C-alpha positions in Angstrom: 41.2 -46.9 -35.2 38.4 -47.4 -38.5 36.3 -44.0 -37.9 40.0 -42.3 -37.6 41.1 -43.6 -40.4 38.4 -43.2 -42.5 37.8 -39.5 -41.6 41.6 -38.5 -42.3 41.3 -40.7 -45.4 38.4 -38.8 -46.8 39.5 -35.1 -45.6 42.3 -36.0 -47.7 41.0 -37.0 -51.0 38.0 -34.2 -50.5 40.8 -31.7 -50.2 42.9 -33.4 -53.5 39.9 -33.0 -55.3 39.0 -30.0 -54.3 42.5 -28.1 -54.8 43.1 -29.4 -58.0 39.9 -28.4 -59.4 41.5 -25.1 -57.8 44.8 -25.6 -60.1 42.8 -27.1 -62.6 41.2 -23.6 -63.7 43.5 -21.8 -65.2 44.4 -25.0 -67.5 40.9 -24.1 -69.3 42.5 -22.0 -71.6 45.5 -24.2 -72.0 45.1 -27.1 -74.6 43.9 -30.2 -73.0 47.2 -31.9 -72.2 47.7 -29.5 -69.4 44.3 -30.9 -67.7 44.9 -34.4 -68.4 48.7 -34.0 -66.5 46.5 -33.0 -63.4 43.9 -35.7 -63.7 47.2 -38.1 -63.7 48.3 -36.6 -60.9 44.9 -36.5 -59.1 44.6 -40.2 -59.7 48.3 -41.4 -58.0 47.5 -39.0 -55.4 44.2 -41.2 -54.6 46.1 -44.6 -55.5 48.9 -43.4 -52.5 45.9 -42.3 -50.1 44.1 -45.7 -50.6 47.7 -47.6 -49.6 48.8 -45.4 -47.0 45.8 -43.9 -45.2 43.3 -46.9 -45.1 46.2 -49.6 -45.9 44.8 -50.7 -48.9 46.7 -52.3 -52.2 45.6 -51.6 -55.5 46.7 -54.7 -58.0 46.1 -54.0 -61.5 46.0 -57.3 -63.7 45.4 -57.5 -67.1 47.2 -54.4 -68.4 48.7 -56.0 -71.1 45.2 -56.6 -72.8 44.9 -53.2 -73.1 45.1 -52.2 -76.9 48.7 -50.5 -77.7 48.3 -49.7 -81.5 44.6 -49.9 -82.4 41.3 -47.9 -81.4 39.0 -49.6 -77.9 36.9 -48.8 -75.5 36.4 -49.7 -72.2 33.5 -51.2 -70.7 34.1 -51.3 -66.6 31.9 -52.5 -63.8 31.1 -49.7 -61.5 30.9 -49.9 -57.7 33.0 -46.5 -56.1 34.4 -43.5 -57.2 37.4 -45.0 -56.7 37.7 -46.2 -60.0 37.1 -43.1 -61.7 40.6 -41.9 -60.3 43.1 -44.6 -60.7 41.6 -45.0 -64.5 43.3 -41.8 -64.9 46.3 -42.7 -63.3 46.6 -46.1 -65.5 45.4 -45.1 -68.8 46.3 -42.5 -71.2 43.8 -39.8 -70.7 40.7 -41.7 -70.9 37.5 -40.0 -71.6 34.3 -40.9 -69.3 30.5 -41.1 -70.4 29.0 -39.6 -67.3 25.5 -38.4 -66.2 25.1 -34.9 -67.8 24.1 -33.4 -64.0 28.1 -33.8 -63.3 28.2 -31.2 -66.0 25.9 -28.4 -63.6 28.2 -28.9 -60.6 30.3 -25.2 -60.3 33.8 -25.7 -61.5 33.7 -29.2 -61.8 31.6 -29.1 -64.4 34.1 -27.0 -66.4 36.6 -29.0 -66.0 35.0 -32.5 -67.4 33.8 -31.1 -70.3 37.5 -29.8 -70.9 38.6 -33.2 -70.1 36.1 -34.3 -73.1 33.7 -36.3 -71.4 30.8 -36.8 -72.3 27.1 -36.4 -70.8 24.4 -39.1 -71.5 21.4 -38.9 -69.8 19.8 -42.2 -68.3 16.1 -42.3 -68.8 14.5 -44.1 -71.6 15.5 -45.1 -75.2 14.8 -42.0 -77.6 15.6 -41.0 -80.7 18.3 -38.9 -79.6 19.7 -41.5 -77.1 20.2 -43.2 -80.3 21.9 -40.5 -82.0 24.1 -40.2 -79.2 25.0 -43.7 -79.2 26.0 -43.0 -83.0 27.8 -40.1 -82.1 30.0 -42.1 -79.2 31.0 -44.3 -81.2 32.2 -42.1 -83.8 34.5 -40.1 -81.2 35.9 -43.7 -79.9 37.1 -43.7 -83.7 38.3 -40.3 -83.7 40.0 -39.6 -80.2 43.5 -41.0 -79.0 42.2 -41.3 -75.8 40.5 -44.3 -74.7 36.7 -44.3 -73.8 34.9 -45.7 -70.4 31.5 -46.3 -70.2 30.0 -47.6 -67.2 27.3 -50.3 -68.6 25.9 -50.8 -65.3 24.7 -47.4 -65.1 25.3 -46.7 -61.7 27.7 -47.6 -58.7 26.6 -51.3 -57.5 27.6 -53.3 -54.6 30.5 -56.5 -55.1 28.5 -59.3 -56.1 25.6 -57.6 -56.8 23.8 -58.2 -60.1 22.1 -55.5 -62.5 21.4 -56.1 -66.0 23.7 -54.3 -68.6 22.6 -51.3 -70.5 21.8 -52.3 -74.1 23.4 -49.1 -75.2 27.0 -50.5 -74.8 26.0 -52.9 -77.4 25.3 -50.2 -80.1 28.6 -48.7 -79.2 30.0 -51.6 -79.8 28.7 -52.0 -83.0 28.8 -48.8 -84.3 32.5 -48.5 -83.7 33.7 -51.6 -84.7 36.6 -51.5 -82.6 37.8 -54.3 -79.3 36.2 -53.9 -76.3 38.2 -54.5 -73.4 35.9 -55.3 -70.1 36.9 -54.6 -66.6 36.1 -56.7 -63.7 36.9 -54.6 -60.0 35.8 -55.1 -56.4 36.2 -51.3 -55.5 33.3 -51.4 -53.5 34.8 -53.4 -50.7 36.8 -51.1 -49.4 35.2 -48.0 -50.8 31.5 -48.4 -51.2 28.8 -46.0 -52.3 27.1 -43.7 -49.5 28.8 -44.5 -47.2 31.4 -42.6 -45.0 33.5 -45.4 -44.0 36.3 -47.0 -46.1 37.3 -50.8 -44.9 41.0 -52.0 -45.7 41.5 -54.7 -47.6 42.8 -55.3 -51.8 41.7 -53.8 -54.7 41.6 -56.2 -57.8 41.1 -53.9 -60.7 41.8 -56.7 -63.8 41.5 -55.7 -67.7 39.7 -58.8 -69.0 40.9 -59.4 -73.4 39.2 -57.8 -75.8 36.2 -58.3 -76.8 37.0 -58.3 -80.9 34.2 -56.5 -83.5 31.8 -59.0 -85.4 29.7 -60.2 -82.7 26.2 -59.6 -83.0 24.5 -57.4 -80.0 23.0 -60.3 -78.6 26.3 -62.3 -78.1 28.0 -59.0 -77.2 25.9 -58.7 -74.4 26.3 -62.3 -72.8 30.2 -62.2 -73.2 30.6 -58.6 -71.9 28.3 -59.6 -68.4 30.5 -63.1 -68.2 33.3 -61.0 -68.2 32.1 -58.1 -66.0 30.8 -60.2 -63.3 32.5 -63.9 -63.2 
């Protein structure tokens, strides 16, 4: 039963993603809002599949902590592809910072570029990397959509701790806006590099914003505490 449920879920989500990409192609020549709407619908579809195929409820906590009338960015834990879908359902057309390799995927890469996603090289810090972080901070203050960064740098297992990438602190310093940390446990239900999906309960918690003004070290300490504890 577990194998069958995982098989049906994987088939449903892959098909949903594939057909959403096909439907998105005509929107490449339309205003960005058309593709943002499709991304939002895909997010709701994934939530539906999680709830009714693998019998898992997704609980969102702390939505009231998301600023309504000022700029901010989100620094989220990253355990699964699940959160990249569902954030589209609960946030206003978020912009993700993703690895540059994703832009090379046919069709999909075109779509995420249209959505305004930002590509980053995950190598050592260079001058270009620092310029990128400063430009990202400017984008936060320019866009009406919230920016999402995964400071762990890659998907990890729930209860695993890795040092956060310090680039997020430079974005925080340069943008001078609140950072909303997000704690989650999606890896328990939808783990990376696994065929199987597991029933349970997903909790995605938006913590209280970290207000601007902390020095970078204090910010990193507080962000790590909010994401992990």
